[in-house]
DRENMI-482156 format. One record per residue (C-alpha): x, y, z. Coordinates in steps of 0.02 Angstrom, whole numbers, plus 32768, in hexadecimal, padded with zeros to 4 digits. Layout:
BEGIN
XYZ ...
//
This chain:
BEGIN
2C533946223E 2BA5394921F5 2BB43A0621F0 2C5239F42188 2BF839882108 2B673A022105 2BE33A9120EB 2C313A382056 2B863A19200D 2B563AD02025 2BF83B061FCF 2BD43A931F3D 2B243ADA1F2F 2B6C3B8B1F30 2BE63B5F1EA4 2B5B3B0D1E3F 2AEB3BA61E53 2B7A3C1C1E23 2B993BBA1D83 2AE03BA81D5D 2AB83C611D6F 2B663CA01D3E 2B683D041DE2 2C0A3D551E1B 2BC03D711EC9 2B9B3CB81EE0 2C473C8D1E9D 2C963D041F1A 2C2E3CB21FA4 2C703C091F6B 2D243C471F79 2CFF3C86202A 2CB63BDB2055 2D553B892015 2DC63C002075 2D693BF5211A 2D9D3B402146 2E523B69211C 2E4D3C05218A 2DFC3BA5221A 2E7D3B1B2207 2F0E3B962211 2EC63BEE22AA 2E7C3B5C230C 2EE73AC522E0 2F7E3AEF234E 2F0D3B0F23E5 2E9C3A7923CA 2F323A0623D1 2F643A52247A 2EBE3A3324CF 2EC739C2256A 2E3F394825A1 2E3138E42642 2DAE385C2655 2D50386026FB 2CD137E42742 2C89382627E6 2C3C377E281A 2C9D36DD27FE 2C0C3669282A 2B5E366427E1 2ACF35E927CF 2A97358A2736 2A1835E926CD 2A4636942713 2A9D372426BD 2B4E375026EC 2B91380126E1 2C33381D2683 2C8B38C52679 2D25390B2626 2D89399F2666 2DC53A0025CE 2E483A8B25CB 2E563B05253B 2EFC3B662543 2EC93BE124BA 2E673C8424C0 2E013C4E242A 2D433C362433 2CFD3B91246C 2D463AF12423 2CC93A632418 2D0A39BC245A 2CBC39162425 2CF238862496 2CD437D4245D 2CDD374A24E0 2CF1368F24CF 2C96362C2555 2CDF357E256C 2C71350225C6 2C9D344B25DB 2C8A3404252C 2C42349E24D6 2C68355224AA 2BFF35EE2496 2C2236A12467 2BE2374524AC 2C0437FB2484 2BE338A624D0 2C1C395524A8 2C253A0724E8 2C793AAE24CD 2D183AE92523 2D2A3BA82530 2DD13BFD251D 2E343C4F25A9 2DEA3CF025E9 2D3B3CC825A9 2CDD3CAE264D 2C453C42263C 2BD63BDF26AF 2C403B4126A8 2CE73B992697 2D563B9E2733 2D983C502746 2D9B3C65268A 2E333BF42676 2DF73B9225DF 2DA83B042643 2D063AA72624 2CBC3A08266C 2C6039A825E5 2BE539292626 2B93389125DA 2B4937EC2612 2B2F373A25D8 2ABB36AC2607 2B0B3621266E 2AB93594260F 2B1034FD265C 2B5E34C92700 2C1A34BD270B 2CB635282703 2CAA35A82678 2D4935F3262F 2D2836A225EF 2DAA36D72570 2DBB37792510 2DB13739245E 2DCA37DD2403 2DBB38982420 2D9039132397 2DA239D023A3 2D2B3A3C233C 2D2F3AF52317 2C9B3B60234E 2C473B4B22A4 2C653A9022A6 2CAE3A7821F9 2D5C3A412232 2D78399F2293 2E28398B22D8 2E5838ED233B 2EA9390F23E3 2F5038B42401 2F49382A2482 2FD1387C24EA 2F5239052510 2EDF388A2568 2EEA386A2623 2E9C37D22678 2E69378F25D0 2E2C36ED261F 2DC036D526B9 2D69363F2706 2CBF363B2758 2C5F35B027AD 2BAE35912772 2B57353027FB 2AD934AB27C8 2A2434BB27F6 2A03345B2897 296633F02891 291333B22932 293E32F9294B 28E7329229D2 296C323E2A3D 294A31C92AD0 29D731B22B4E 29D531092BA4 29EF30F62C5F 2A93309F2C3B 2AD331382BDE 2A9731B12C64 2AEE314C2CEC 2B89312B2C84 2C2631362CF0 2CB531132C79 2D6231602C7E 2D7632162C4F 2DF032A62C59 2D60331D2C7E 2D1233272D2B 2C7733782D72 2C8F341D2DCC 2BE6340B2E22 2BDD33592E63 2C5A32E62EB6 2C7432312E83 2CE2319B2EA0 2D7731B52E2D 2E1531AE2E9A 2E7E31FD2E10 2E3332AA2E2D 2E01330A2ECA 2D5D33682EBE 2D6D33C72F62 2DAD33BB3015 2D2633D23098 2CFB33AE314C 2CDA32FB317F 2C2332C6317B 2BD5322931C7 2BDE319C3148 2C8131D230F8 2D02314730E6 2D9E31513151 2E0F313530BA 2DD431DB3073 2E10323C310C 2E9E32B630E9 2F0532923186 2F8D33153171 2F1033A13153 2EA2336131E0 2F3433693258 2F59341C3224 2EA53455322D 2E8033F532CE 2DE633A7327F 2DC2331C3205 2DCE3350314E 2D9A32E030BD 2DD132D43007 2D3532C92F9B 2D5B32702EF8 2D2B32B32E4E 2C9E327C2DDC 2CDE32552D2C 2C6F32932CA0 2C8232082C22 2C3232022B75 2BBF316C2B5C 2BAA31882A9F 2C2C317C2A15 2BF331D12974 2C61319A28E1 2C6232022842 2C98319927AF 2CDE321A2736 2D17319F26B1 2CFE31F9260C 2CFB32A82656 2D2F332D25D9 2CDE32E5253D 2C68334E24D5 2BD832D624F3 2BF432D325AF 2B5132FE260C 2BB633672686 2B2D33E026B7 2AAF335626DE 2B3232F2273C 2B61338427AD 2AAA33AF27C9 2A8D32FF280C 2B2933072879 2AF933B028C4 2A44337E28E0 2A6A32D82937 2AF4332529A1 2A8133B429D6 29F7333629FD 2A6C32DC2A76 2AA433812AC3 29F133B42AE7 29DA33102B44 2A78332D2BAA 2AD832A02B55 2B9332C02B45 2BE4326D2AAF 2C8232622A49 2C80328B2990 2D0B322A2938 2D50323B2887 2DEF32212824 2E4E32BF27F6 2EA3329A2750 2F05333D275B 2F58330B27FF 2F54325027D6 2F0A32272880 2E6831FF28D9 2E123293292D 2D8D329E29B2 2D30332D2A05 2CD033272AA6 2C2533782A92 2BCA33A82B31 2B91345A2B0C 2B5A34BD2A75 2C0235132A5F 2C5434672A4F 2BDA343A29C5 2C0734D2295B 2CC134B8297A 2CAE34032941 2C54343A28A2 2CDE34B7287F 2D62342E288E 2D0633AF2823 2CE33432279D 2D9F34402780 2DA03395272C 2DAE33B0266F 2E1C3325262F 2DDE328025EC 2DE831FF2676 2E1E314A2665 2DCA30BE26CB 2DFF30C32781 2DD9304F2813 2D9C30D72889 2D7A3065291D 2E2830172914 2E7C30C12904 2E1531022996 2E43306B2A00 2EFD308229DE 2EFE313B2A06 2E8731482A99 2E8F30952ADE 2DF030AC2B42 2D57306C2AE5 2CD530752B6F 2C2F30AA2B28 2B7630822B26 2B4630B02A74 2BA330C029CF 2B5A312B2945 2BA5311E2896 2B7A31922805 2BC731862757 2BBE31F226BC 2B3631832674 2ACF31D026FF 2AB531282755 2AAC312D2813 2AD93095287C 2AB5307E2934 2B212FFA298B 2B4A2FA728E5 2A962F9D28A7 2A58300B2819 29DE30862865 29B030F427D3 29E631262724 29C631DD26FD 2A0031D62647 2985323225D6 290C32572664 28C732F926AB 293B330E2741 28C933882799 2841330427A2 28A9326727B2 291D329F283E 288B32C328B1 282832282886 288431A228E8 28CC31AA2998 2983317E29B0 29A7311A2A4D 2A5331352A99 
//
């Protein structure tokens, strides 16, 4: 596009020089300069409009502050020399938008080059952008321009020629070390749970951990009499050990989706505190209201994969949320409210522990403040 403006300027200079020096040669050159864009338009325009582009993102997850690779597979059905493709992207974060652009040349069919598959008019054009904030980023193709080899024509590609014109990626927040102390009450917590240990037995009669031979000290009520009669020796049902979560971590998303929402800082705090509890072996529930589904949600977090799955689910919240009584909704849906500690974090970046304000992170350096004070659960 800049080349086109430069070409017009050069043509104007040629015309001025031809008039100034009364030169027929310069005037002829000016006529050639006028005819060249028209000739390129006639030759290239039909083929430019038939170009096909498919957006490709090899990695759907990245970390905050890192660069993400974006590529576009381009197909040129003509036998003409390389057509330059300029791809403009719109990056939509929560509450803000950015733009990025990259370009490359697509050879024609039969012109085998390094990045041309079997000479069939294919090229993979690569670019990258900086993942500047945590959250779900929607990558949209905003516009595609096709340029001739000289670069003086810029023809927009019809949208029907785009494939996968929108993609989503997850930008994970930076996880900051948070000191977490797990109380004895939390470590010994034996509440109800649908998840049971596959290593240790317990005392939950609703689930059988294993059936084994009788050992001195086993209670007679745990003997499996039918199996014992068949095996001709005493066999015992060993009950399961429920793995309950002693911590409820409420995420108050009231106001989510606004342009002034500190979404990145909020999710950084959530990820850091949750990871701090994981490192100390503390299972916990993360609870939030999903305005899209109109229902309360919770996720059990007991390993690192659960943490990233939880972040992915929470990042889907875009709409502005009205005030909700999370505890009441949770009580109605899950009935069981056994716990040791309740954590509550809102979008004002205020953290409460068991109803008492623990810390406000608004306007502070999170990297320093999160590691400054130990959280007791």
